[in-house]
MITIBA-940969 format. One record per residue (C-alpha): residue number from 1; residue in three letters; chain; x, y, z. Coordinates in steps of 0.02 Angstrom, whole numbers, m for minus. Last residue first. Layout:
// MITIBA-940969
- nr | rest | kette | east | north | up
- NUM | ALA | A | X | Y | Z
...
***
This chain:
// MITIBA-940969
- nr | rest | kette | east | north | up
- 317 | UNK | A | 5426 | m2557 | m969
- 316 | UNK | A | 5428 | m2382 | m1052
- 315 | UNK | A | 5453 | m2200 | m993
- 314 | UNK | A | 5446 | m2017 | m1034
- 313 | UNK | A | 5463 | m1902 | m894
- 312 | UNK | A | 5428 | m1748 | m1027
- 311 | UNK | A | 5304 | m1698 | m1156
- 310 | UNK | A | 5243 | m1508 | m1191
- 309 | UNK | A | 5112 | m1464 | m1313
- 308 | UNK | A | 5093 | m1304 | m1398
- 307 | UNK | A | 4963 | m1245 | m1499
- 306 | UNK | A | 4889 | m1304 | m1681
- 305 | UNK | A | 4980 | m1467 | m1626
- 304 | UNK | A | 4911 | m1635 | m1643
- 303 | UNK | A | 5027 | m1744 | m1539
- 302 | UNK | A | 5050 | m1926 | m1528
- 301 | UNK | A | 5201 | m2031 | m1414
- 300 | UNK | A | 5259 | m2185 | m1449
- 299 | UNK | A | 5279 | m2370 | m1419
- 298 | UNK | A | 5333 | m2490 | m1577
- 297 | UNK | A | 5201 | m2609 | m1618
- 296 | UNK | A | 5136 | m2785 | m1579
- 295 | UNK | A | 4992 | m2886 | m1575
- 294 | UNK | A | 4857 | m2759 | m1677
- 293 | UNK | A | 4710 | m2857 | m1638
- 292 | UNK | A | 4561 | m2905 | m1746
- 291 | UNK | A | 4428 | m2930 | m1601
- 290 | UNK | A | 4505 | m2737 | m1534
- 289 | UNK | A | 4422 | m2690 | m1374
- 288 | UNK | A | 4433 | m2532 | m1269
- 287 | UNK | A | 4452 | m2474 | m1097
- 286 | UNK | A | 4448 | m2295 | m1022
- 285 | UNK | A | 4524 | m2223 | m844
- 284 | UNK | A | 4588 | m2358 | m786
- 283 | UNK | A | 4576 | m2393 | m594
- 282 | UNK | A | 4695 | m2368 | m447
- 281 | UNK | A | 4713 | m2183 | m476
- 280 | UNK | A | 4886 | m2142 | m485
- 279 | UNK | A | 4906 | m1989 | m328
- 278 | UNK | A | 4961 | m1811 | m369
- 277 | UNK | A | 5087 | m1758 | m441
- 276 | UNK | A | 5043 | m1753 | m615
- 275 | UNK | A | 4832 | m1729 | m635
- 274 | UNK | A | 4776 | m1907 | m686
- 273 | UNK | A | 4749 | m1998 | m857
- 272 | UNK | A | 4739 | m2193 | m877
- 271 | UNK | A | 4727 | m2297 | m1039
- 270 | UNK | A | 4690 | m2479 | m1066
- 269 | UNK | A | 4677 | m2568 | m1241
- 268 | UNK | A | 4623 | m2749 | m1216
- 267 | UNK | A | 4658 | m2854 | m1373
- 266 | UNK | A | 4558 | m3002 | m1464
- 265 | UNK | A | 4615 | m3174 | m1487
- 264 | UNK | A | 4582 | m3234 | m1327
- 263 | UNK | A | 4670 | m3121 | m1240
- 262 | UNK | A | 4809 | m3004 | m1305
- 261 | UNK | A | 4843 | m2829 | m1165
- 260 | UNK | A | 4874 | m2670 | m1220
- 259 | UNK | A | 4970 | m2538 | m1094
- 258 | UNK | A | 4941 | m2352 | m1087
- 257 | UNK | A | 4971 | m2211 | m948
- 256 | UNK | A | 4972 | m2031 | m956
- 255 | UNK | A | 5018 | m1899 | m827
- 254 | UNK | A | 4942 | m1716 | m838
- 253 | UNK | A | 5023 | m1570 | m814
- 252 | UNK | A | 4915 | m1424 | m841
- 251 | UNK | A | 4939 | m1240 | m920
- 250 | UNK | A | 4768 | m1309 | m1025
- 249 | UNK | A | 4649 | m1389 | m938
- 248 | UNK | A | 4564 | m1572 | m964
- 247 | UNK | A | 4381 | m1620 | m958
- 246 | UNK | A | 4362 | m1806 | m1018
- 245 | UNK | A | 4201 | m1880 | m1102
- 244 | UNK | A | 4247 | m2056 | m1175
- 243 | UNK | A | 4266 | m2114 | m1342
- 242 | UNK | A | 4309 | m2300 | m1392
- 241 | UNK | A | 4388 | m2326 | m1568
- 240 | UNK | A | 4344 | m2510 | m1627
- 239 | UNK | A | 4309 | m2454 | m1827
- 238 | UNK | A | 4370 | m2282 | m1816
- 237 | UNK | A | 4430 | m2273 | m1982
- 236 | UNK | A | 4540 | m2126 | m2037
- 235 | UNK | A | 4609 | m2101 | m1857
- 234 | UNK | A | 4683 | m2261 | m1861
- 233 | UNK | A | 4692 | m2383 | m1714
- 232 | UNK | A | 4577 | m2287 | m1572
- 231 | UNK | A | 4569 | m2257 | m1392
- 230 | UNK | A | 4497 | m2101 | m1352
- 229 | UNK | A | 4466 | m1956 | m1215
- 228 | UNK | A | 4362 | m1812 | m1225
- 227 | UNK | A | 4370 | m1603 | m1216
- 226 | UNK | A | 4309 | m1607 | m1396
- 225 | UNK | A | 4426 | m1459 | m1423
- 224 | UNK | A | 4558 | m1524 | m1321
- 223 | UNK | A | 4572 | m1721 | m1386
- 222 | UNK | A | 4662 | m1826 | m1242
- 221 | UNK | A | 4722 | m1956 | m1372
- 220 | UNK | A | 4758 | m2137 | m1314
- 219 | UNK | A | 4807 | m2219 | m1482
- 218 | UNK | A | 4830 | m2411 | m1544
- 217 | UNK | A | 4989 | m2477 | m1661
- 216 | UNK | A | 5031 | m2579 | m1524
- 215 | UNK | A | 5055 | m2427 | m1406
- 214 | UNK | A | 5022 | m2246 | m1442
- 213 | UNK | A | 5033 | m2089 | m1321
- 212 | UNK | A | 4939 | m1917 | m1327
- 211 | UNK | A | 4876 | m1756 | m1367
- 210 | UNK | A | 4772 | m1654 | m1463
- 209 | UNK | A | 4798 | m1477 | m1482
- 208 | UNK | A | 4684 | m1321 | m1416
- 207 | UNK | A | 4628 | m1174 | m1551
- 206 | UNK | A | 4534 | m1047 | m1481
- 205 | UNK | A | 4682 | m906 | m1463
- 204 | UNK | A | 4820 | m1011 | m1446
- 203 | UNK | A | 4814 | m1138 | m1298
- 202 | UNK | A | 4922 | m1235 | m1223
- 201 | UNK | A | 4926 | m1424 | m1187
- 200 | UNK | A | 5043 | m1504 | m1052
- 199 | UNK | A | 5113 | m1701 | m1060
- 198 | UNK | A | 5194 | m1819 | m939
- 197 | UNK | A | 5236 | m1981 | m998
- 196 | UNK | A | 5190 | m2173 | m968
- 195 | UNK | A | 5215 | m2310 | m1086
- 194 | UNK | A | 5168 | m2504 | m1025
- 193 | UNK | A | 5257 | m2670 | m1132
- 192 | UNK | A | 5201 | m2836 | m1174
- 191 | UNK | A | 5243 | m2807 | m1373
- 190 | UNK | A | 5398 | m2733 | m1471
- 189 | UNK | A | 5397 | m2798 | m1676
- 188 | UNK | A | 5386 | m2597 | m1740
- 187 | UNK | A | 5582 | m2558 | m1643
- 186 | UNK | A | 5583 | m2410 | m1526
- 185 | UNK | A | 5543 | m2253 | m1511
- 184 | UNK | A | 5398 | m2204 | m1650
- 183 | UNK | A | 5333 | m2040 | m1659
- 182 | UNK | A | 5150 | m1990 | m1745
- 181 | UNK | A | 5123 | m1827 | m1788
- 180 | UNK | A | 4956 | m1711 | m1824
- 179 | UNK | A | 4997 | m1535 | m1875
- 178 | UNK | A | 4991 | m1551 | m2039
- 177 | UNK | A | 5120 | m1467 | m2181
- 176 | UNK | A | 5207 | m1293 | m2137
- 175 | UNK | A | 5268 | m1181 | m2002
- 174 | UNK | A | 5217 | m1324 | m1883
- 173 | UNK | A | 5138 | m1286 | m1724
- 172 | UNK | A | 5245 | m1321 | m1588
- 171 | UNK | A | 5297 | m1503 | m1525
- 170 | UNK | A | 5395 | m1479 | m1359
- 169 | UNK | A | 5508 | m1603 | m1268
- 168 | UNK | A | 5577 | m1559 | m1103
- 167 | UNK | A | 5738 | m1466 | m1025
- 166 | UNK | A | 5693 | m1398 | m859
- 165 | UNK | A | 5724 | m1234 | m788
- 164 | UNK | A | 5553 | m1175 | m773
- 163 | UNK | A | 5543 | m1232 | m985
- 162 | UNK | A | 5701 | m1278 | m1085
- 161 | UNK | A | 5701 | m1344 | m1270
- 160 | UNK | A | 5706 | m1525 | m1343
- 159 | UNK | A | 5631 | m1490 | m1522
- 158 | UNK | A | 5480 | m1589 | m1615
- 157 | UNK | A | 5436 | m1572 | m1784
- 156 | UNK | A | 5608 | m1548 | m1880
- 155 | UNK | A | 5628 | m1748 | m1846
- 154 | UNK | A | 5493 | m1840 | m1747
- 153 | UNK | A | 5444 | m1957 | m1871
- 152 | UNK | A | 5573 | m2117 | m1784
- 151 | UNK | A | 5673 | m2088 | m1658
- 150 | UNK | A | 5829 | m2158 | m1639
- 149 | UNK | A | 5932 | m1976 | m1641
- 148 | UNK | A | 5843 | m1918 | m1462
- 147 | UNK | A | 5776 | m1746 | m1528
- 146 | UNK | A | 5863 | m1583 | m1548
- 145 | UNK | A | 5814 | m1387 | m1517
- 144 | UNK | A | 5926 | m1407 | m1355
- 143 | UNK | A | 6031 | m1559 | m1352
- 142 | UNK | A | 5976 | m1701 | m1277
- 141 | UNK | A | 6042 | m1761 | m1072
- 140 | UNK | A | 5904 | m1667 | m984
- 139 | UNK | A | 5776 | m1746 | m1107
- 138 | UNK | A | 5709 | m1843 | m959
- 137 | UNK | A | 5676 | m2015 | m1025
- 136 | UNK | A | 5680 | m2184 | m975
- 135 | UNK | A | 5674 | m2364 | m1049
- 134 | UNK | A | 5671 | m2523 | m956
- 133 | UNK | A | 5669 | m2602 | m1090
- 132 | UNK | A | 5788 | m2695 | m1208
- 131 | UNK | A | 5928 | m2593 | m1287
- 130 | UNK | A | 5895 | m2460 | m1449
- 129 | UNK | A | 6050 | m2437 | m1536
- 128 | UNK | A | 5997 | m2363 | m1716
- 127 | UNK | A | 6129 | m2389 | m1852
- 126 | UNK | A | 6129 | m2288 | m2023
- 125 | UNK | A | 6233 | m2320 | m2177
- 124 | UNK | A | 6348 | m2190 | m2289
- 123 | UNK | A | 6447 | m2245 | m2430
- 122 | UNK | A | 6594 | m2141 | m2507
- 121 | UNK | A | 6703 | m2157 | m2678
- 120 | UNK | A | 6826 | m2002 | m2682
- 119 | UNK | A | 6976 | m2111 | m2639
- 118 | UNK | A | 6886 | m2287 | m2541
- 117 | UNK | A | 6766 | m2217 | m2409
- 116 | UNK | A | 6645 | m2324 | m2305
- 115 | UNK | A | 6552 | m2241 | m2169
- 114 | UNK | A | 6434 | m2296 | m2035
- 113 | UNK | A | 6309 | m2172 | m1943
- 112 | UNK | A | 6230 | m2137 | m1791
- 111 | UNK | A | 6061 | m2168 | m1679
- 110 | UNK | A | 6037 | m2182 | m1488
- 109 | UNK | A | 5965 | m2274 | m1334
- 108 | UNK | A | 6097 | m2300 | m1218
- 107 | UNK | A | 6252 | m2389 | m1236
- 106 | UNK | A | 6319 | m2509 | m1090
- 105 | UNK | A | 6392 | m2639 | m1177
- 104 | UNK | A | 6467 | m2530 | m1328
- 103 | UNK | A | 6387 | m2553 | m1489
- 102 | UNK | A | 6487 | m2680 | m1603
- 101 | UNK | A | 6500 | m2651 | m1773
- 100 | UNK | A | 6584 | m2774 | m1892
- 99 | UNK | A | 6690 | m2746 | m2065
- 98 | UNK | A | 6644 | m2794 | m2222
- 97 | UNK | A | 6744 | m2801 | m2400
- 96 | UNK | A | 6633 | m2841 | m2555
- 95 | UNK | A | 6659 | m2935 | m2730
- 94 | UNK | A | 6733 | m3099 | m2651
- 93 | UNK | A | 6843 | m3196 | m2716
- 92 | UNK | A | 6987 | m3080 | m2657
- 91 | UNK | A | 6941 | m3081 | m2481
- 90 | UNK | A | 6965 | m2903 | m2412
- 89 | UNK | A | 6982 | m2915 | m2221
- 88 | UNK | A | 6871 | m2897 | m2092
- 87 | UNK | A | 6861 | m2723 | m2010
- 86 | UNK | A | 6817 | m2710 | m1807
- 85 | UNK | A | 6720 | m2567 | m1789
- 84 | UNK | A | 6681 | m2511 | m1603
- 83 | UNK | A | 6517 | m2430 | m1518
- 82 | UNK | A | 6441 | m2295 | m1456
- 81 | UNK | A | 6374 | m2210 | m1631
- 80 | UNK | A | 6366 | m2010 | m1681
- 79 | UNK | A | 6487 | m2032 | m1829
- 78 | UNK | A | 6572 | m2185 | m1880
- 77 | UNK | A | 6720 | m2238 | m1978
- 76 | UNK | A | 6800 | m2355 | m2106
- 75 | UNK | A | 6919 | m2340 | m2238
- 74 | UNK | A | 6910 | m2453 | m2372
- 73 | UNK | A | 7063 | m2513 | m2489
- 72 | UNK | A | 7027 | m2519 | m2673
- 71 | UNK | A | 6849 | m2564 | m2739
- 70 | UNK | A | 6903 | m2682 | m2890
- 69 | UNK | A | 6778 | m2825 | m2855
- 68 | UNK | A | 6665 | m2780 | m2961
- 67 | UNK | A | 6500 | m2738 | m2976
- 66 | UNK | A | 6413 | m2678 | m3158
- 65 | UNK | A | 6322 | m2517 | m3169
- 64 | UNK | A | 6452 | m2459 | m3325
- 63 | UNK | A | 6543 | m2345 | m3239
- 62 | UNK | A | 6583 | m2487 | m3123
- 61 | UNK | A | 6514 | m2522 | m2968
- 60 | UNK | A | 6562 | m2583 | m2793
- 59 | UNK | A | 6497 | m2671 | m2651
- 58 | UNK | A | 6547 | m2626 | m2472
- 57 | UNK | A | 6466 | m2758 | m2334
- 56 | UNK | A | 6410 | m2715 | m2145
- 55 | UNK | A | 6411 | m2843 | m2020
- 54 | UNK | A | 6301 | m2777 | m1875
- 53 | UNK | A | 6353 | m2836 | m1680
- 52 | UNK | A | 6229 | m2882 | m1558
- 51 | UNK | A | 6185 | m2739 | m1446
- 50 | UNK | A | 5976 | m2718 | m1463
- 49 | UNK | A | 6009 | m2654 | m1647
- 48 | UNK | A | 5938 | m2602 | m1794
- 47 | UNK | A | 5965 | m2570 | m1963
- 46 | UNK | A | 5979 | m2447 | m2108
- 45 | UNK | A | 6072 | m2472 | m2266
- 44 | UNK | A | 6135 | m2642 | m2253
- 43 | UNK | A | 6224 | m2627 | m2335
- 42 | UNK | A | 6375 | m2504 | m2409
- 41 | UNK | A | 6372 | m2458 | m2586
- 40 | UNK | A | 6501 | m2381 | m2673
- 39 | UNK | A | 6527 | m2308 | m2834
- 38 | UNK | A | 6670 | m2279 | m2974
- 37 | UNK | A | 6730 | m2467 | m2956
- 36 | UNK | A | 6875 | m2504 | m3048
- 35 | UNK | A | 6844 | m2612 | m3197
- 34 | UNK | A | 6859 | m2810 | m3177
- 33 | UNK | A | 6659 | m2816 | m3181
- 32 | UNK | A | 6603 | m2998 | m3082
- 31 | UNK | A | 6509 | m3107 | m3218
- 30 | UNK | A | 6335 | m3161 | m3144
- 29 | UNK | A | 6326 | m3370 | m3137
- 28 | UNK | A | 6211 | m3412 | m3269
- 27 | UNK | A | 6047 | m3443 | m3226
- 26 | UNK | A | 5993 | m3633 | m3244
- 25 | UNK | A | 5887 | m3671 | m3383
- 24 | UNK | A | 5717 | m3772 | m3338
- 23 | UNK | A | 5685 | m3926 | m3440
- 22 | UNK | A | 5534 | m3913 | m3556
- 21 | UNK | A | 5422 | m4069 | m3513
- 20 | UNK | A | 5287 | m3922 | m3585
- 19 | UNK | A | 5326 | m3755 | m3541
- 18 | UNK | A | 5258 | m3617 | m3443
- 17 | UNK | A | 5063 | m3618 | m3491
- 16 | UNK | A | 5126 | m3492 | m3623
- 15 | UNK | A | 5253 | m3595 | m3682
- 14 | UNK | A | 5167 | m3738 | m3737
- 13 | UNK | A | 5023 | m3645 | m3786
- 12 | UNK | A | 5154 | m3582 | m3923
- 11 | UNK | A | 5213 | m3745 | m3985
- 10 | UNK | A | 5042 | m3811 | m3994
- 9 | UNK | A | 4994 | m3660 | m4113
- 8 | UNK | A | 5158 | m3704 | m4204
- 7 | UNK | A | 5082 | m3887 | m4222
- 6 | UNK | A | 4943 | m3856 | m4308
- 5 | UNK | A | 4762 | m3859 | m4228
- 4 | UNK | A | 4640 | m3923 | m4355
- 3 | UNK | A | 4449 | m3919 | m4324
- 2 | UNK | A | 4338 | m4050 | m4387
- 1 | UNK | A | 4162 | m4003 | m4401
***
């Protein structure tokens, strides 16, 4: 039996398989509006630097949402940042104005805002300044009830408060939401570092907290109710977790140290805990291996707080 295929069917088939020998049509260049801008966008909206200058651009949009050059004169300012702005003159053939922010050479780790304003229009961007290692934080320069501004995940959950004549970091039981929180204090691309902190757990009736450190996306966790020490990559799937019995007391300061080594396509995660003020043990308290290694990740702190957790003397090197 002979099957007849019409020319129209062939054409449809050609279109469905990305065209038969047809020439690709180059996209037409975007036409800029000449109408005045009614809103501004500042880009990049969120960025991190270890000290290098960052260039920001302002993009204008008219009432129809089209990009426009008519953004007016841009006024630049900062809030909470330690550094200088160097505006770059407006170029008539572009739809942006730009400025460069350069952190102070000896700036501490911090975060703040860049503002671009023209008339009633305003655009904002956030900058995190995180200098190279080593870092040390004893919280003495942090405002009470605040946290280091460059941290991720701590706002509204952790607070700097006074205790025994010193400033320390506290994670109280939350008024709403989950007890568990991860806080990240550096870039997600970090590796080959060690992290250490002093920490103390308390008791809330029969409830005890879990507390610890984060490195390369692994968590070293002193578990209160179970009286255990655990290394894991993800609490929801303990595929490589290592857990040992570890008795610890509430109301007592402990020092915790953590590091991750990458060797022969696996991660070796080390953890150490001892009473603050005593000599550091020569051997690691716990060691785990991961055949599917996390090769990088921000250092951080961990807390699961049905009762208050205290942190002090945080170091990364």
